[in-house]
N, CA and C atoms as a LAMMPS dump frame, in Angstrom:
ITEM: TIMESTEP
0
ITEM: NUMBER OF ATOMS
570
ITEM: BOX BOUNDS ff ff ff
-5.0000000000000000e+02 5.0000000000000000e+02
-5.0000000000000000e+02 5.0000000000000000e+02
-5.0000000000000000e+02 5.0000000000000000e+02
ITEM: ATOMS id mol type element x y z
1 1 1 N -57.836 -430.686 -60.081
2 1 2 C -57.459 -430.868 -61.471
3 1 3 C -55.934 -430.929 -61.553
4 2 1 N -55.413 -431.845 -62.321
5 2 2 C -53.977 -432.029 -62.467
6 2 3 C -53.451 -431.03 -63.49
7 3 1 N -52.643 -430.062 -63.033
8 3 2 C -52.141 -429.006 -63.906
9 3 3 C -50.917 -429.435 -64.706
10 4 1 N -50.316 -430.578 -64.393
11 4 2 C -49.122 -431.006 -65.101
12 4 3 C -49.437 -431.537 -66.499
13 5 1 N -50.676 -431.917 -66.756
14 5 2 C -51.061 -432.426 -68.069
15 5 3 C -51.486 -431.279 -68.972
16 6 1 N -51.062 -431.294 -70.243
17 6 2 C -51.475 -430.225 -71.157
18 6 3 C -52.967 -430.327 -71.483
19 7 1 N -53.542 -429.181 -71.841
20 7 2 C -54.962 -429.142 -72.187
21 7 3 C -55.222 -430.054 -73.38
22 8 1 N -56.299 -430.819 -73.321
23 8 2 C -56.649 -431.742 -74.392
24 8 3 C -56.087 -433.133 -74.203
25 9 1 N -55.344 -433.362 -73.109
26 9 2 C -54.812 -434.693 -72.836
27 9 3 C -55.955 -435.657 -72.554
28 10 1 N -55.705 -436.925 -72.806
29 10 2 C -56.721 -437.935 -72.562
30 10 3 C -56.711 -438.357 -71.097
31 11 1 N -57.115 -437.444 -70.238
32 11 2 C -57.254 -437.709 -68.813
33 11 3 C -58.612 -437.184 -68.385
34 12 1 N -59.43 -438.044 -67.812
35 12 2 C -60.783 -437.625 -67.438
36 12 3 C -60.756 -436.528 -66.382
37 13 1 N -59.642 -436.378 -65.68
38 13 2 C -59.539 -435.336 -64.643
39 13 3 C -59.55 -433.931 -65.231
40 14 1 N -59.204 -433.79 -66.495
41 14 2 C -59.199 -432.483 -67.155
42 14 3 C -60.549 -432.135 -67.779
43 15 1 N -61.498 -433.026 -67.652
44 15 2 C -62.803 -432.831 -68.27
45 15 3 C -63.603 -431.747 -67.553
46 16 1 N -64.376 -431.002 -68.335
47 16 2 C -65.29 -430.016 -67.763
48 16 3 C -66.521 -430.711 -67.183
49 17 1 N -66.822 -431.904 -67.687
50 17 2 C -67.973 -432.695 -67.234
51 17 3 C -67.507 -434.121 -66.96
52 18 1 N -66.773 -434.342 -65.868
53 18 2 C -66.186 -435.668 -65.644
54 18 3 C -67.212 -436.78 -65.449
55 19 1 N -68.332 -436.491 -64.81
56 19 2 C -69.336 -437.541 -64.597
57 19 3 C -69.964 -437.937 -65.933
58 20 1 N -70.292 -436.957 -66.746
59 20 2 C -70.839 -437.244 -68.081
60 20 3 C -69.834 -438.034 -68.907
61 21 1 N -68.577 -437.632 -68.852
62 21 2 C -67.537 -438.322 -69.615
63 21 3 C -67.346 -439.757 -69.137
64 22 1 N -67.325 -439.969 -67.832
65 22 2 C -67.137 -441.324 -67.314
66 22 3 C -68.315 -442.236 -67.659
67 23 1 N -69.54 -441.725 -67.59
68 23 2 C -70.707 -442.515 -67.991
69 23 3 C -70.648 -442.821 -69.487
70 24 1 N -70.247 -441.841 -70.272
71 24 2 C -70.103 -442.03 -71.717
72 24 3 C -69.117 -443.157 -72.006
73 25 1 N -67.951 -443.104 -71.368
74 25 2 C -66.94 -444.141 -71.572
75 25 3 C -67.403 -445.499 -71.057
76 26 1 N -68.084 -445.494 -69.909
77 26 2 C -68.568 -446.757 -69.34
78 26 3 C -69.589 -447.426 -70.249
79 27 1 N -70.519 -446.649 -70.781
80 27 2 C -71.524 -447.232 -71.679
81 27 3 C -70.912 -447.689 -72.991
82 28 1 N -69.935 -446.938 -73.494
83 28 2 C -69.264 -447.338 -74.727
84 28 3 C -68.533 -448.666 -74.54
85 29 1 N -67.872 -448.822 -73.418
86 29 2 C -67.098 -450.043 -73.164
87 29 3 C -67.951 -451.22 -72.72
88 30 1 N -69.037 -450.949 -72.008
89 30 2 C -69.809 -452.037 -71.398
90 30 3 C -70.393 -452.992 -72.425
91 31 1 N -70.937 -452.47 -73.515
92 31 2 C -71.524 -453.379 -74.515
93 31 3 C -70.447 -454.262 -75.15
94 32 1 N -69.287 -453.682 -75.413
95 32 2 C -68.188 -454.476 -75.976
96 32 3 C -67.696 -455.528 -74.984
97 33 1 N -67.547 -455.14 -73.73
98 33 2 C -67.06 -456.083 -72.721
99 33 3 C -68.053 -457.21 -72.454
100 34 1 N -69.337 -456.877 -72.38
101 34 2 C -70.346 -457.924 -72.17
102 34 3 C -70.339 -458.893 -73.351
103 35 1 N -70.239 -458.356 -74.557
104 35 2 C -70.201 -459.211 -75.753
105 35 3 C -68.979 -460.128 -75.725
106 36 1 N -67.795 -459.54 -75.521
107 36 2 C -66.562 -460.328 -75.567
108 36 3 C -66.432 -461.298 -74.399
109 37 1 N -66.633 -460.808 -73.189
110 37 2 C -66.484 -461.675 -72.02
111 37 3 C -67.629 -462.665 -71.906
112 38 1 N -68.813 -462.274 -72.343
113 38 2 C -69.948 -463.185 -72.319
114 38 3 C -69.746 -464.367 -73.252
115 39 1 N -69.141 -464.1 -74.422
116 39 2 C -68.869 -465.194 -75.354
117 39 3 C -67.864 -466.177 -74.765
118 40 1 N -66.925 -465.66 -73.974
119 40 2 C -65.878 -466.521 -73.421
120 40 3 C -66.318 -467.289 -72.184
121 41 1 N -67.065 -466.634 -71.29
122 41 2 C -67.315 -467.223 -69.979
123 41 3 C -68.76 -467.647 -69.724
124 42 1 N -69.703 -467.094 -70.454
125 42 2 C -71.111 -467.421 -70.217
126 42 3 C -71.636 -468.14 -71.459
127 43 1 N -72.254 -469.243 -71.255
128 43 2 C -72.743 -470.033 -72.392
129 43 3 C -74.197 -469.736 -72.734
130 44 1 N -74.821 -468.812 -72.017
131 44 2 C -76.213 -468.464 -72.267
132 44 3 C -76.274 -467.363 -73.341
133 45 1 N -76.455 -467.757 -74.572
134 45 2 C -76.441 -466.838 -75.7
135 45 3 C -77.543 -465.784 -75.598
136 46 1 N -78.719 -466.183 -75.181
137 46 2 C -79.856 -465.264 -75.093
138 46 3 C -79.579 -464.169 -74.064
139 47 1 N -79.023 -464.533 -72.933
140 47 2 C -78.72 -463.556 -71.894
141 47 3 C -77.702 -462.528 -72.384
142 48 1 N -76.659 -462.988 -73.016
143 48 2 C -75.636 -462.082 -73.545
144 48 3 C -76.241 -461.172 -74.609
145 49 1 N -77.042 -461.739 -75.482
146 49 2 C -77.684 -460.983 -76.558
147 49 3 C -78.554 -459.862 -75.974
148 50 1 N -79.395 -460.19 -75.015
149 50 2 C -80.326 -459.209 -74.439
150 50 3 C -79.572 -458.126 -73.672
151 51 1 N -78.608 -458.501 -72.858
152 51 2 C -77.855 -457.506 -72.087
153 51 3 C -77.072 -456.585 -73.022
154 52 1 N -76.467 -457.152 -74.05
155 52 2 C -75.717 -456.327 -75
156 52 3 C -76.634 -455.36 -75.734
157 53 1 N -77.802 -455.821 -76.15
158 53 2 C -78.768 -454.94 -76.828
159 53 3 C -79.213 -453.813 -75.893
160 54 1 N -79.494 -454.134 -74.641
161 54 2 C -79.902 -453.103 -73.683
162 54 3 C -78.784 -452.085 -73.451
163 55 1 N -77.549 -452.554 -73.361
164 55 2 C -76.43 -451.638 -73.182
165 55 3 C -76.202 -450.775 -74.423
166 56 1 N -76.372 -451.356 -75.592
167 56 2 C -76.256 -450.583 -76.83
168 56 3 C -77.345 -449.521 -76.927
169 57 1 N -78.556 -449.874 -76.525
170 57 2 C -79.653 -448.897 -76.543
171 57 3 C -79.396 -447.774 -75.541
172 58 1 N -78.902 -448.12 -74.358
173 58 2 C -78.58 -447.1 -73.36
174 58 3 C -77.449 -446.204 -73.857
175 59 1 N -76.455 -446.793 -74.491
176 59 2 C -75.349 -446.021 -75.055
177 59 3 C -75.853 -445.075 -76.145
178 60 1 N -76.711 -445.576 -77.027
179 60 2 C -77.267 -444.754 -78.108
180 60 3 C -78.016 -443.558 -77.525
181 61 1 N -78.889 -443.812 -76.563
182 61 2 C -79.676 -442.741 -75.953
183 61 3 C -78.778 -441.739 -75.229
184 62 1 N -77.863 -442.247 -74.42
185 62 2 C -77.01 -441.365 -73.629
186 62 3 C -76.124 -440.509 -74.525
187 63 1 N -75.548 -441.109 -75.543
188 63 2 C -74.692 -440.371 -76.462
189 63 3 C -75.487 -439.315 -77.21
190 64 1 N -76.634 -439.69 -77.733
191 64 2 C -77.449 -438.798 -78.549
192 64 3 C -78.027 -437.642 -77.738
193 65 1 N -78.519 -437.909 -76.553
194 65 2 C -79.27 -436.905 -75.805
195 65 3 C -78.506 -436.213 -74.683
196 66 1 N -77.456 -436.82 -74.165
197 66 2 C -76.78 -436.231 -73.015
198 66 3 C -75.312 -435.932 -73.317
199 67 1 N -74.535 -436.95 -73.656
200 67 2 C -73.093 -436.77 -73.829
201 67 3 C -72.768 -435.821 -74.981
202 68 1 N -73.432 -435.963 -76.098
203 68 2 C -73.16 -435.082 -77.231
204 68 3 C -73.42 -433.624 -76.907
205 69 1 N -74.485 -433.372 -76.203
206 69 2 C -74.846 -431.996 -75.843
207 69 3 C -73.881 -431.425 -74.816
208 70 1 N -73.545 -432.203 -73.792
209 70 2 C -72.702 -431.682 -72.705
210 70 3 C -71.221 -431.661 -73.067
211 71 1 N -70.736 -432.664 -73.791
212 71 2 C -69.299 -432.737 -74.062
213 71 3 C -68.864 -431.881 -75.242
214 72 1 N -69.649 -431.856 -76.316
215 72 2 C -69.242 -431.089 -77.501
216 72 3 C -70.3 -430.097 -77.98
217 73 1 N -71.41 -429.992 -77.285
218 73 2 C -72.418 -428.999 -77.644
219 73 3 C -73.192 -429.309 -78.905
220 74 1 N -73.381 -430.59 -79.207
221 74 2 C -74.092 -430.999 -80.427
222 74 3 C -75.29 -431.87 -80.076
223 75 1 N -76.37 -431.678 -80.839
224 75 2 C -77.568 -432.525 -80.709
225 75 3 C -78.13 -432.767 -82.089
226 76 1 N -78.802 -433.884 -82.232
227 76 2 C -79.498 -434.171 -83.483
228 76 3 C -80.751 -434.955 -83.162
229 77 1 N -81.71 -434.882 -84.071
230 77 2 C -82.913 -435.692 -83.963
231 77 3 C -83.537 -435.787 -85.342
232 78 1 N -84.479 -436.674 -85.445
233 78 2 C -85.162 -436.919 -86.709
234 78 3 C -86.613 -436.481 -86.556
235 79 1 N -87.082 -435.674 -87.492
236 79 2 C -88.471 -435.232 -87.478
237 79 3 C -89.184 -435.795 -88.701
238 80 1 N -90.452 -436.153 -88.493
239 80 2 C -91.269 -436.673 -89.586
240 80 3 C -92.403 -435.683 -89.839
241 81 1 N -92.523 -435.28 -91.09
242 81 2 C -93.608 -434.389 -91.47
243 81 3 C -94.908 -435.186 -91.434
244 82 1 N -95.864 -434.736 -90.636
245 82 2 C -97.107 -435.479 -90.435
246 82 3 C -97.939 -435.572 -91.713
247 83 1 N -97.864 -434.577 -92.554
248 83 2 C -98.701 -434.582 -93.758
249 83 3 C -98.1 -435.407 -94.887
250 84 1 N -96.812 -435.234 -95.136
251 84 2 C -96.202 -435.942 -96.261
252 84 3 C -95.537 -437.253 -95.858
253 85 1 N -95.202 -437.399 -94.569
254 85 2 C -94.539 -438.614 -94.115
255 85 3 C -93.041 -438.602 -94.348
256 86 1 N -92.517 -437.503 -94.897
257 86 2 C -91.077 -437.395 -95.125
258 86 3 C -90.359 -437.134 -93.806
259 87 1 N -89.205 -437.747 -93.666
260 87 2 C -88.416 -437.512 -92.459
261 87 3 C -87.16 -436.74 -92.838
262 88 1 N -86.729 -435.916 -91.929
263 88 2 C -85.472 -435.195 -92.119
264 88 3 C -84.777 -435.04 -90.775
265 89 1 N -83.457 -434.973 -90.838
266 89 2 C -82.657 -434.842 -89.633
267 89 3 C -82.501 -433.376 -89.292
268 90 1 N -82.551 -433.089 -88.015
269 90 2 C -82.37 -431.731 -87.52
270 90 3 C -81.095 -431.716 -86.69
271 91 1 N -80.229 -430.746 -86.962
272 91 2 C -78.957 -430.644 -86.255
273 91 3 C -78.925 -429.348 -85.462
274 92 1 N -78.328 -429.441 -84.284
275 92 2 C -78.246 -428.274 -83.417
276 92 3 C -76.858 -428.245 -82.783
277 93 1 N -76.259 -427.079 -82.822
278 93 2 C -74.966 -426.924 -82.157
279 93 3 C -75.016 -425.697 -81.27
280 94 1 N -74.264 -425.767 -80.186
281 94 2 C -74.257 -424.644 -79.244
282 94 3 C -73.506 -423.469 -79.859
283 95 1 N -73.856 -422.294 -79.409
284 95 2 C -73.212 -421.069 -79.869
285 95 3 C -71.804 -421.007 -79.279
286 96 1 N -70.754 -420.923 -80.117
287 96 2 C -69.395 -420.923 -79.582
288 96 3 C -69.087 -419.704 -78.708
289 97 1 N -69.868 -418.646 -78.84
290 97 2 C -69.61 -417.474 -78.002
291 97 3 C -70.151 -417.658 -76.579
292 98 1 N -71.1 -418.593 -76.408
293 98 2 C -71.662 -418.811 -75.072
294 98 3 C -71.179 -420.097 -74.425
295 99 1 N -70.785 -421.102 -75.209
296 99 2 C -70.33 -422.375 -74.637
297 99 3 C -68.942 -422.692 -75.177
298 100 1 N -67.997 -422.777 -74.275
299 100 2 C -66.633 -423.145 -74.638
300 100 3 C -66.498 -424.651 -74.45
301 101 1 N -66.075 -425.335 -75.51
302 101 2 C -65.929 -426.787 -75.474
303 101 3 C -64.548 -427.13 -74.934
304 102 1 N -64.511 -427.96 -73.911
305 102 2 C -63.275 -428.407 -73.3
306 102 3 C -62.532 -429.307 -74.289
307 103 1 N -61.232 -429.074 -74.459
308 103 2 C -60.438 -429.842 -75.428
309 103 3 C -60.368 -431.325 -75.065
310 104 1 N -60.306 -431.63 -73.784
311 104 2 C -60.259 -433.035 -73.35
312 104 3 C -61.578 -433.73 -73.658
313 105 1 N -62.696 -433.081 -73.337
314 105 2 C -64.01 -433.653 -73.647
315 105 3 C -64.152 -433.898 -75.141
316 106 1 N -63.704 -432.944 -75.919
317 106 2 C -63.805 -433.054 -77.377
318 106 3 C -62.975 -434.223 -77.902
319 107 1 N -61.741 -434.371 -77.416
320 107 2 C -60.893 -435.477 -77.874
321 107 3 C -61.47 -436.827 -77.497
322 108 1 N -61.91 -436.969 -76.239
323 108 2 C -62.522 -438.233 -75.809
324 108 3 C -63.752 -438.541 -76.653
325 109 1 N -64.606 -437.543 -76.841
326 109 2 C -65.862 -437.747 -77.561
327 109 3 C -65.602 -438.244 -78.977
328 110 1 N -64.792 -437.516 -79.736
329 110 2 C -64.587 -437.883 -81.144
330 110 3 C -63.785 -439.161 -81.285
331 111 1 N -62.82 -439.394 -80.423
332 111 2 C -62.052 -440.634 -80.479
333 111 3 C -62.953 -441.84 -80.237
334 112 1 N -63.754 -441.773 -79.182
335 112 2 C -64.651 -442.892 -78.876
336 112 3 C -65.759 -443.03 -79.912
337 113 1 N -66.228 -441.909 -80.437
338 113 2 C -67.299 -441.964 -81.426
339 113 3 C -66.847 -442.719 -82.674
340 114 1 N -65.62 -442.477 -83.143
341 114 2 C -65.133 -443.144 -84.35
342 114 3 C -64.516 -444.512 -84.076
343 115 1 N -63.977 -444.725 -82.894
344 115 2 C -63.344 -446.005 -82.58
345 115 3 C -64.359 -447.119 -82.343
346 116 1 N -65.482 -446.789 -81.75
347 116 2 C -66.501 -447.787 -81.405
348 116 3 C -67.011 -448.562 -82.627
349 117 1 N -67.427 -447.9 -83.715
350 117 2 C -67.858 -448.676 -84.89
351 117 3 C -66.733 -449.507 -85.507
352 118 1 N -65.505 -449.009 -85.431
353 118 2 C -64.374 -449.766 -85.973
354 118 3 C -64.21 -451.08 -85.208
355 119 1 N -64.343 -451.025 -83.894
356 119 2 C -64.24 -452.247 -83.091
357 119 3 C -65.372 -453.222 -83.413
358 120 1 N -66.581 -452.696 -83.619
359 120 2 C -67.702 -453.574 -83.976
360 120 3 C -67.522 -454.166 -85.375
361 121 1 N -66.904 -453.422 -86.289
362 121 2 C -66.616 -453.983 -87.619
363 121 3 C -65.628 -455.144 -87.483
364 122 1 N -64.619 -454.97 -86.635
365 122 2 C -63.665 -456.062 -86.406
366 122 3 C -64.371 -457.284 -85.828
367 123 1 N -65.302 -457.059 -84.912
368 123 2 C -66.061 -458.177 -84.347
369 123 3 C -66.99 -458.807 -85.389
370 124 1 N -67.472 -458.024 -86.333
371 124 2 C -68.293 -458.573 -87.426
372 124 3 C -67.461 -459.495 -88.303
373 125 1 N -66.238 -459.089 -88.572
374 125 2 C -65.347 -459.935 -89.377
375 125 3 C -65.073 -461.249 -88.652
376 126 1 N -64.833 -461.173 -87.352
377 126 2 C -64.599 -462.397 -86.565
378 126 3 C -65.832 -463.298 -86.601
379 127 1 N -67.014 -462.706 -86.446
380 127 2 C -68.256 -463.497 -86.469
381 127 3 C -68.465 -464.151 -87.836
382 128 1 N -68.105 -463.446 -88.91
383 128 2 C -68.251 -464.03 -90.254
384 128 3 C -67.253 -465.162 -90.477
385 129 1 N -66.037 -464.97 -90.015
386 129 2 C -65.015 -466.01 -90.186
387 129 3 C -65.392 -467.275 -89.414
388 130 1 N -65.97 -467.082 -88.237
389 130 2 C -66.346 -468.232 -87.4
390 130 3 C -67.741 -468.766 -87.735
391 131 1 N -68.426 -468.171 -88.697
392 131 2 C -69.777 -468.59 -89.114
393 131 3 C -70.769 -468.607 -87.954
394 132 1 N -70.767 -467.567 -87.156
395 132 2 C -71.676 -467.448 -86.023
396 132 3 C -72.77 -466.445 -86.374
397 133 1 N -73.865 -466.944 -86.889
398 133 2 C -74.937 -466.095 -87.402
399 133 3 C -75.605 -465.292 -86.286
400 134 1 N -75.815 -465.893 -85.132
401 134 2 C -76.48 -465.187 -84.038
402 134 3 C -75.632 -464.004 -83.574
403 135 1 N -74.304 -464.202 -83.501
404 135 2 C -73.433 -463.1 -83.085
405 135 3 C -73.321 -462.052 -84.182
406 136 1 N -73.374 -462.491 -85.425
407 136 2 C -73.342 -461.536 -86.535
408 136 3 C -74.588 -460.654 -86.519
409 137 1 N -75.715 -461.224 -86.166
410 137 2 C -76.95 -460.443 -86.034
411 137 3 C -76.795 -459.364 -84.973
412 138 1 N -76.237 -459.732 -83.841
413 138 2 C -76.012 -458.773 -82.766
414 138 3 C -75.036 -457.683 -83.196
415 139 1 N -73.994 -458.063 -83.882
416 139 2 C -73.001 -457.082 -84.33
417 139 3 C -73.606 -456.137 -85.366
418 140 1 N -74.47 -456.641 -86.229
419 140 2 C -75.136 -455.773 -87.209
420 140 3 C -76.032 -454.749 -86.504
421 141 1 N -76.726 -455.177 -85.468
422 141 2 C -77.539 -454.238 -84.673
423 141 3 C -76.64 -453.195 -84.025
424 142 1 N -75.527 -453.643 -83.442
425 142 2 C -74.581 -452.712 -82.817
426 142 3 C -74.023 -451.731 -83.839
427 143 1 N -73.685 -452.22 -85.005
428 143 2 C -73.167 -451.342 -86.053
429 143 3 C -74.205 -450.323 -86.511
430 144 1 N -75.445 -450.755 -86.643
431 144 2 C -76.468 -449.804 -87.085
432 144 3 C -76.66 -448.685 -86.069
433 145 1 N -76.627 -449.002 -84.789
434 145 2 C -76.78 -447.969 -83.762
435 145 3 C -75.557 -447.06 -83.675
436 146 1 N -74.369 -447.645 -83.687
437 146 2 C -73.163 -446.827 -83.541
438 146 3 C -72.877 -446.005 -84.791
439 147 1 N -73.12 -446.572 -85.958
440 147 2 C -72.873 -445.812 -87.184
441 147 3 C -73.898 -444.69 -87.344
442 148 1 N -75.129 -444.918 -86.926
443 148 2 C -76.131 -443.85 -86.976
444 148 3 C -75.688 -442.666 -86.133
445 149 1 N -75.257 -442.918 -84.914
446 149 2 C -74.772 -441.831 -84.062
447 149 3 C -73.526 -441.177 -84.647
448 150 1 N -72.618 -441.975 -85.177
449 150 2 C -71.385 -441.427 -85.742
450 150 3 C -71.686 -440.525 -86.923
451 151 1 N -72.514 -440.992 -87.844
452 151 2 C -72.862 -440.165 -89.008
453 151 3 C -73.624 -438.913 -88.599
454 152 1 N -74.553 -439.063 -87.679
455 152 2 C -75.358 -437.914 -87.263
456 152 3 C -74.499 -436.853 -86.579
457 153 1 N -73.624 -437.263 -85.683
458 153 2 C -72.777 -436.275 -85.013
459 153 3 C -71.744 -435.676 -85.963
460 154 1 N -71.266 -436.445 -86.93
461 154 2 C -70.348 -435.887 -87.924
462 154 3 C -71.051 -434.833 -88.76
463 155 1 N -72.257 -435.136 -89.203
464 155 2 C -73.032 -434.164 -89.972
465 155 3 C -73.395 -432.963 -89.108
466 156 1 N -73.728 -433.216 -87.865
467 156 2 C -74.076 -432.144 -86.938
468 156 3 C -72.88 -431.215 -86.727
469 157 1 N -71.68 -431.782 -86.599
470 157 2 C -70.481 -430.98 -86.41
471 157 3 C -70.21 -430.142 -87.653
472 158 1 N -70.35 -430.737 -88.832
473 158 2 C -70.14 -429.98 -90.077
474 158 3 C -71.181 -428.878 -90.22
475 159 1 N -72.423 -429.186 -89.856
476 159 2 C -73.483 -428.191 -89.902
477 159 3 C -73.175 -427.048 -88.946
478 160 1 N -72.732 -427.388 -87.748
479 160 2 C -72.41 -426.373 -86.755
480 160 3 C -71.251 -425.501 -87.193
481 161 1 N -70.212 -426.104 -87.771
482 161 2 C -69.07 -425.333 -88.246
483 161 3 C -69.482 -424.428 -89.398
484 162 1 N -70.306 -424.952 -90.303
485 162 2 C -70.74 -424.148 -91.448
486 162 3 C -71.615 -422.987 -91.001
487 163 1 N -72.526 -423.229 -90.08
488 163 2 C -73.4 -422.145 -89.633
489 163 3 C -72.618 -421.12 -88.813
490 164 1 N -71.617 -421.572 -88.053
491 164 2 C -70.793 -420.622 -87.302
492 164 3 C -69.957 -419.77 -88.249
493 165 1 N -69.409 -420.39 -89.31
494 165 2 C -68.627 -419.616 -90.278
495 165 3 C -69.521 -418.632 -91.015
496 166 1 N -70.706 -419.085 -91.409
497 166 2 C -71.617 -418.203 -92.12
498 166 3 C -72.078 -417.064 -91.223
499 167 1 N -72.377 -417.392 -89.983
500 167 2 C -72.814 -416.36 -89.044
501 167 3 C -71.721 -415.338 -88.784
502 168 1 N -70.492 -415.787 -88.6
503 168 2 C -69.406 -414.845 -88.348
504 168 3 C -69.083 -414.041 -89.603
505 169 1 N -69.202 -414.657 -90.766
506 169 2 C -68.945 -413.924 -92.003
507 169 3 C -70.011 -412.867 -92.248
508 170 1 N -71.254 -413.208 -91.965
509 170 2 C -72.328 -412.23 -92.149
510 170 3 C -72.225 -411.098 -91.134
511 171 1 N -71.881 -411.438 -89.905
512 171 2 C -71.784 -410.411 -88.873
513 171 3 C -70.586 -409.502 -89.098
514 172 1 N -69.486 -410.061 -89.571
515 172 2 C -68.3 -409.243 -89.759
516 172 3 C -68.313 -408.532 -91.106
517 173 1 N -69.2 -408.94 -91.994
518 173 2 C -69.245 -408.324 -93.318
519 173 3 C -68.073 -408.756 -94.177
520 174 1 N -67.429 -409.81 -93.82
521 174 2 C -66.225 -410.286 -94.501
522 174 3 C -66.535 -410.971 -95.814
523 175 1 N -66.257 -412.259 -95.844
524 175 2 C -66.346 -413.028 -97.078
525 175 3 C -67.761 -413.034 -97.645
526 176 1 N -68.757 -413.243 -96.798
527 176 2 C -70.135 -413.287 -97.294
528 176 3 C -70.55 -411.945 -97.868
529 177 1 N -70.151 -410.868 -97.213
530 177 2 C -70.484 -409.535 -97.724
531 177 3 C -69.82 -409.271 -99.054
532 178 1 N -68.566 -409.689 -99.185
533 178 2 C -67.851 -409.509 -100.451
534 178 3 C -68.498 -410.318 -101.561
535 179 1 N -68.868 -411.56 -101.249
536 179 2 C -69.533 -412.396 -102.25
537 179 3 C -70.867 -411.796 -102.673
538 180 1 N -71.64 -411.368 -101.697
539 180 2 C -72.957 -410.81 -102.003
540 180 3 C -72.832 -409.537 -102.838
541 181 1 N -71.921 -408.649 -102.451
542 181 2 C -71.783 -407.406 -103.22
543 181 3 C -71.227 -407.679 -104.613
544 182 1 N -70.314 -408.639 -104.722
545 182 2 C -69.784 -408.99 -106.04
546 182 3 C -70.844 -409.587 -106.937
547 183 1 N -71.676 -410.472 -106.39
548 183 2 C -72.739 -411.093 -107.192
549 183 3 C -73.777 -410.055 -107.602
550 184 1 N -74.131 -409.186 -106.678
551 184 2 C -75.115 -408.15 -107.002
552 184 3 C -74.561 -407.179 -108.023
553 185 1 N -73.269 -406.859 -107.907
554 185 2 C -72.653 -405.951 -108.887
555 185 3 C -72.642 -406.562 -110.266
556 186 1 N -72.347 -407.846 -110.359
557 186 2 C -72.361 -408.527 -111.669
558 186 3 C -73.77 -408.623 -112.221
559 187 1 N -74.735 -408.894 -111.343
560 187 2 C -76.108 -409.048 -111.793
561 187 3 C -76.674 -407.736 -112.342
562 188 1 N -76.444 -406.649 -111.585
563 188 2 C -77 -405.362 -112.006
564 188 3 C -76.085 -404.624 -112.972
565 189 1 N -74.841 -405.073 -113.109
566 189 2 C -73.908 -404.399 -114.006
567 189 3 C -74.114 -404.747 -115.459
568 190 1 N -74.896 -405.768 -115.75
569 190 2 C -75.106 -406.194 -117.14
570 190 3 C -76.181 -405.449 -117.804
């Protein structure tokens, strides 16, 4: 490990999970590179479309099930109630007292998570300007997959932060205890 770089620097060598991080970065970049370079050098639209879709699906799966859990300690999934048919998202975050998140992993994860949809939006604008409907279809699929992961992990992170704050407040008897005693005092004081 290179000690000359400060903690949280964008160097994969400082990662706690370098193999996971490198696969995460490779999958994030591969779909964009196949799309861009395929449009320039390969004239087989169907081949580029299929390979890009497969890479996007692999990226979605890897990010959702492996990279999110290992790099930042977050997971999400969607559950459907069998009786009512209603679906709801379930968020899970690791306990900060048992899992320490590496600052480099965290920076890479969040930077790539938010940058990827922005790049696909730029490619959507290019596809619209050039009136390329087939490429716009592919970009819309890419946007739906990347934005779903981005929104889910953002909500998962907020859920994790809120539950950690609530848990620490309840355990320490701090803010939550003060609120509860104040509310109970007002309720029974009348």
